[in-house]
C-alpha positions as CSV (number, residue, x, y, z in Angstrom):
1,M,0.0,0.0,0.0
2,G,2.9,2.4,0.9
3,A,4.5,1.8,-2.6
4,I,1.1,2.5,-4.3
5,K,0.6,5.7,-2.3
6,T,4.2,6.9,-3.1
7,A,3.7,6.1,-6.8
8,A,0.4,8.0,-6.8
9,L,2.0,11.0,-5.2
10,S,4.8,10.9,-7.7
11,I,2.4,10.7,-10.6
12,G,0.4,13.6,-9.1
13,A,3.5,15.7,-8.8
14,V,4.5,15.1,-12.4
15,L,1.0,15.9,-13.7
16,F,1.0,19.1,-11.6
17,S,4.4,20.1,-13.1
18,V,3.3,19.3,-16.6
19,T,0.1,21.3,-16.1
20,V,2.1,24.3,-14.9
21,M,4.3,24.1,-18.0
22,A,1.5,23.6,-20.4
23,Q,-0.6,26.5,-19.3
24,N,2.1,29.2,-19.1
25,Q,0.8,32.5,-20.4
26,Q,2.4,35.2,-22.5
27,V,4.7,37.5,-20.5
28,S,5.5,41.1,-21.6
29,V,8.7,42.8,-20.3
30,V,8.9,46.3,-21.5
31,K,11.0,49.3,-20.3
32,A,8.7,52.3,-19.7
33,A,9.0,55.3,-22.0
34,T,9.9,57.5,-19.1
35,G,11.5,57.0,-15.7
36,N,13.6,54.2,-14.4
37,K,10.9,51.5,-14.7
38,V,10.3,48.2,-16.4
39,D,6.7,46.9,-16.6
40,I,5.9,43.2,-16.5
41,K,2.5,42.0,-17.7
42,I,1.2,38.5,-17.9
43,N,-1.7,37.6,-20.2
44,G,-2.0,41.3,-20.9
45,K,-2.6,42.2,-17.2
46,P,-0.2,44.1,-14.9
47,F,1.9,41.8,-12.7
48,T,4.6,44.0,-11.4
49,S,7.1,46.8,-12.2
50,F,10.9,46.9,-11.7
51,L,11.6,50.3,-10.1
52,Y,15.1,51.7,-9.8
53,P,14.9,55.5,-9.5
54,D,17.5,57.4,-7.5
55,T,14.8,58.3,-5.0
56,L,14.9,54.7,-3.8
57,E,17.9,53.3,-2.0
58,K,17.5,50.0,-3.7
59,P,15.7,48.5,-6.8
60,V,12.4,46.8,-6.1
61,L,9.6,44.9,-7.7
62,Y,6.4,46.8,-6.8
63,P,3.5,46.2,-6.6
64,L,3.0,42.5,-7.0
65,H,-0.4,41.2,-8.2
66,T,-2.1,37.8,-8.3
67,A,-3.3,36.4,-11.6
68,D,-6.7,37.9,-11.0
69,G,-5.3,41.4,-10.1
70,L,-5.2,41.4,-6.3
71,V,-2.3,43.3,-4.8
72,V,-0.2,41.2,-2.3
73,T,2.3,43.8,-1.4
74,R,1.8,46.7,1.0
75,S,1.1,50.1,-0.6
76,F,3.3,52.2,1.8
77,P,5.6,54.1,1.2
78,L,5.2,54.5,-2.6
79,S,1.4,54.9,-2.5
80,K,-1.3,55.0,0.1
81,R,-4.1,52.6,0.8
82,E,-6.6,53.2,3.7
83,G,-5.6,51.2,6.7
84,D,-2.2,50.0,5.5
85,P,0.5,50.2,8.2
86,N,3.1,52.9,7.7
87,D,5.9,51.5,9.8
88,H,9.3,50.5,8.4
89,P,9.5,52.8,5.3
90,H,12.4,50.7,3.9
91,H,10.0,47.8,3.4
92,V,9.1,48.4,-0.2
93,G,7.6,45.7,-2.5
94,L,10.0,42.8,-3.1
95,W,13.7,43.5,-2.6
96,F,17.2,42.1,-2.0
97,N,19.8,43.6,0.3
98,F,21.5,43.2,3.7
99,E,22.0,44.9,7.0
100,N,25.8,44.8,7.4
101,L,28.2,44.8,4.4
102,N,31.6,46.3,5.4
103,G,29.8,48.0,8.3
104,L,27.2,49.7,6.2
105,D,23.5,49.1,6.6
106,F,21.9,48.5,3.2
107,W,18.6,47.2,4.7
108,N,17.3,50.1,6.8
109,N,18.2,52.9,4.4
110,S,15.3,55.0,3.3
111,Y,14.1,58.6,2.9
112,A,13.6,58.6,6.7
113,I,17.3,58.6,7.5
114,P,18.6,62.1,8.2
115,A,21.4,63.4,6.0
116,S,23.7,63.6,9.0
117,R,23.6,59.8,9.4
118,K,23.4,58.7,5.7
119,N,27.2,57.8,5.7
120,Q,26.3,54.8,7.9
121,Y,24.1,53.4,5.2
122,G,24.7,51.7,1.8
123,W,22.9,52.3,-1.5
124,I,22.2,49.9,-4.4
125,R,22.3,51.9,-7.6
126,T,21.1,50.3,-10.7
127,D,23.0,51.6,-13.7
128,K,22.1,49.3,-16.6
129,I,19.2,47.2,-17.9
130,I,21.1,44.5,-19.7
131,K,18.2,42.5,-21.2
132,T,14.5,42.5,-21.5
133,Q,12.7,39.6,-23.2
134,S,9.1,38.7,-23.6
135,G,7.6,35.3,-24.2
136,K,6.2,32.3,-22.3
137,T,8.9,33.2,-19.8
138,G,9.7,36.9,-19.5
139,V,13.3,37.8,-18.7
140,L,14.8,41.0,-17.1
141,V,18.5,41.3,-16.4
142,Y,20.1,44.3,-14.7
143,H,23.4,45.5,-13.3
144,A,23.8,47.5,-10.1
145,N,26.5,48.7,-7.7
146,W,26.4,48.3,-3.9
147,T,28.0,51.6,-2.8
148,N,28.6,53.8,0.1
149,Q,27.2,57.4,0.1
150,A,30.4,58.6,-1.7
151,K,29.4,56.2,-4.6
152,E,32.5,54.0,-4.0
153,V,31.6,50.5,-5.1
154,I,31.9,47.6,-2.7
155,A,30.2,45.0,-4.8
156,E,28.7,44.7,-8.3
157,E,25.3,42.9,-8.7
158,T,24.0,41.2,-11.7
159,T,20.4,39.9,-11.4
160,T,18.3,37.9,-13.7
161,F,14.5,37.7,-13.2
162,E,12.5,35.1,-14.9
163,F,8.7,35.7,-14.9
164,S,6.0,33.2,-15.7
165,G,2.4,32.6,-15.0
166,M,-0.7,30.5,-15.5
167,A,-4.4,31.0,-14.8
168,D,-4.1,31.2,-11.0
169,Q,-0.4,31.4,-10.4
170,R,2.6,33.8,-10.9
171,V,6.2,32.8,-10.5
172,I,9.4,34.9,-10.2
173,D,12.8,33.2,-10.3
174,R,15.5,35.5,-9.1
175,I,19.2,34.7,-9.7
176,T,21.6,37.3,-8.2
177,T,25.4,37.3,-8.4
178,L,27.4,39.6,-6.2
179,T,31.1,40.2,-7.2
180,A,33.4,42.0,-4.7
181,V,35.1,45.1,-6.2
182,Q,37.0,45.4,-2.9
183,D,37.1,42.9,0.0
184,A,33.5,42.5,1.1
185,R,32.3,41.1,4.4
186,F,28.7,40.3,5.1
187,K,28.6,40.2,8.9
188,D,26.0,37.9,10.3
189,A,22.9,40.1,10.9
190,K,19.1,39.7,11.3
191,D,17.9,41.7,8.4
192,G,18.3,40.3,4.9
193,L,18.5,39.0,2.1
194,L,15.4,38.4,-0.1
195,A,12.3,40.1,1.4
196,L,8.8,41.4,0.7
197,R,6.3,43.3,2.8
198,V,2.8,41.9,2.3
199,T,-0.5,43.6,2.1
200,H,-2.6,44.2,5.3
201,E,-4.9,41.2,4.7
202,L,-2.0,38.7,4.7
203,Q,-0.7,39.8,8.1
204,I,-1.2,37.4,11.0
205,P,-4.2,38.5,13.1
206,T,-3.3,39.7,16.6
207,T,-5.3,40.9,19.6
208,E,-2.5,43.1,20.8
209,D,-1.0,46.3,19.5
210,Q,2.5,45.8,18.1
211,K,5.2,48.4,18.9
212,F,8.2,48.8,16.7
213,T,11.2,51.1,17.1
214,D,13.1,52.0,14.0
215,D,16.7,52.9,13.6
216,K,16.1,56.5,14.6
217,G,14.4,55.5,17.8
218,I,10.9,56.5,16.6
219,E,8.2,54.2,17.8
220,T,5.4,53.0,15.6
221,V,2.3,51.2,16.8
222,V,0.5,48.6,14.5
223,K,-3.0,48.2,15.8
224,G,-4.4,44.9,16.9
225,G,-7.5,43.7,18.6
226,T,-10.0,45.8,16.6
227,D,-8.2,45.2,13.3
228,K,-10.4,42.6,11.6
229,L,-8.7,42.8,8.1
230,P,-5.6,40.5,8.7
231,T,-6.3,36.8,7.9
232,G,-2.7,35.5,7.3
233,N,-0.6,32.6,8.5
234,Y,2.8,31.0,7.8
235,L,3.5,27.4,6.9
236,T,7.0,26.1,6.3
237,S,8.2,22.9,4.6
238,E,9.1,21.6,8.1
239,G,5.5,22.2,9.3
240,K,6.1,25.3,11.4
241,T,3.1,27.7,11.4
242,G,2.4,31.2,12.5
243,D,4.9,33.1,14.5
244,A,6.7,29.8,15.2
245,A,8.1,30.0,11.6
246,W,10.4,32.8,12.6
247,S,14.1,31.9,13.0
248,T,13.6,28.3,11.8
249,R,15.1,26.6,8.8
250,A,13.1,25.3,5.9
251,V,13.3,24.8,2.1
252,W,10.2,26.9,1.6
253,C,7.8,29.1,3.5
254,K,4.3,30.1,2.5
255,M,2.3,33.1,3.7
256,F,-1.3,32.7,3.1
257,G,-4.7,34.1,3.8
258,K,-7.9,35.6,2.4
259,I,-8.2,38.7,0.2
260,G,-11.9,39.2,-0.3
261,A,-13.2,35.8,-1.4
262,D,-9.9,34.6,-2.8
263,S,-7.5,32.3,-1.0
264,V,-4.1,33.9,-1.7
265,S,-0.6,32.7,-0.9
266,V,2.9,34.1,-1.4
267,S,5.7,31.4,-1.1
268,I,9.4,31.7,-1.2
269,I,11.5,28.7,-2.2
270,D,15.2,28.4,-1.3
271,H,17.8,26.8,-3.7
272,P,20.1,23.9,-2.6
273,K,23.2,25.8,-4.0
274,N,22.5,28.8,-1.8
275,I,24.9,29.4,1.1
276,N,23.6,27.9,4.4
277,Y,20.8,26.0,2.8
278,P,18.1,25.5,3.9
279,T,17.7,29.1,4.8
280,F,16.5,30.7,8.0
281,W,13.2,32.5,7.8
282,H,12.9,36.1,9.1
283,A,9.1,35.8,8.9
284,R,7.2,38.3,11.1
285,G,3.4,38.3,11.7
286,Y,3.1,42.0,10.9
287,G,3.9,41.3,7.3
288,L,7.7,41.2,6.8
289,F,8.5,38.0,4.9
290,S,12.2,37.3,4.4
291,A,14.7,34.5,3.6
292,N,18.0,35.2,5.4
293,P,20.8,32.6,5.3
294,L,23.2,35.1,7.0
295,G,21.3,35.8,10.2
296,E,22.3,32.6,12.0
297,K,23.7,34.2,15.1
298,V,20.4,36.0,15.9
299,F,18.2,33.0,14.9
300,T,20.2,30.5,17.0
301,N,20.5,32.9,20.0
302,G,24.2,33.1,19.6
303,K,24.9,29.4,19.4
304,S,26.5,29.7,15.9
305,E,26.9,32.4,13.2
306,K,27.4,32.6,9.5
307,N,29.5,35.4,8.1
308,L,30.4,35.6,4.4
309,T,33.6,37.2,3.1
310,L,34.4,37.8,-0.5
311,K,37.9,38.7,-1.5
312,K,38.3,41.2,-4.3
313,G,37.1,39.5,-7.5
314,E,35.3,36.7,-5.8
315,S,31.6,36.1,-6.4
316,V,28.6,34.5,-4.7
317,T,25.2,33.6,-6.3
318,F,21.8,33.5,-4.6
319,K,18.7,31.9,-6.2
320,Y,15.2,32.2,-5.0
321,R,11.7,31.4,-6.4
322,V,8.6,33.4,-5.4
323,V,5.2,31.8,-6.2
324,I,2.0,33.8,-5.9
325,S,-1.2,31.8,-6.1
326,N,-4.9,32.6,-5.8
327,G,-8.2,30.8,-6.1
328,N,-10.4,28.4,-4.1
329,K,-7.4,27.1,-2.1
330,T,-3.7,27.9,-1.9
331,L,-0.8,25.6,-3.0
332,S,-0.5,22.4,-1.0
333,P,2.8,21.3,0.6
334,A,3.0,18.6,-2.1
335,Q,2.7,21.2,-4.9
336,L,5.3,23.4,-3.3
337,N,7.6,20.4,-2.9
338,T,7.2,19.8,-6.7
339,L,8.0,23.5,-7.5
340,A,11.0,23.3,-5.1
341,A,12.3,20.1,-6.8
342,G,12.0,21.7,-10.2
343,F,13.7,24.9,-9.0
344,A,16.5,22.9,-7.5
345,K,17.5,21.7,-11.0
346,K,18.1,25.3,-12.3
């Protein structure tokens, strides 16, 4: 009976994979006529935009939509939606950066940092769109420099996005290579690497107000108790749920909930070739959803740590898959395991 069950699961996984491939929709990747922006549409509908203006301290994908047009990322700070929390102004869409590279904080940098303190923060400046390609898989390749405020380059970044979608699913594969222009040390820290801030509905419900103090010492209160909009939860490949997902390791983590009548999920999948696989999850109930393999010291309460040093000319590559689904139900663990197995082959 066990063998039959295993075989049935394997056949189901293959059929799911084949179905995903067979139903891929047309993806359009087009640089906007004005501004530092590339628009991505799937099946003729907006999916996301790659934004890299000098007014942002890092490039981002913003906003992110489900296949039926629901927005899964928080509006603030680039736009305003009634009821959206306005804490952590550096949480913008989907991004990739780190809290401590050569002593500079790339993560917390935003318009809220006063000029007198900007020299403590890093900036990721996109200087070139290398490739845009439309098709069943849309491709965007860009080059950026991780710099200090004097624009001295610490590391060069080359990132490839691959976008695809089907009737109730959107997929982003991100492959980022960082090459040290000078010796570069990523010191173990809590905040990094791949992250997104989800919309209000996907936050985990709480009966208590949540207080946050930012890097300037300013306290923000995220209301609980009377806030009936959040419906979210976490689930990891190791079976951790809710706030218990934070600081644990897993191949994938799914944040899911209801937006209107739709069941919506956003999942991040780690890649076996990434450093410190499977990653730690910096997954907070208030809506910060992050995969961080370089935060081990915090996540293990000081029992171990993971620093990364690149000598001048050395490189490191990170690969992540983001899956956004909507419909009557969200992706099952078996389906996510199949997507993870396929991604592991890239």
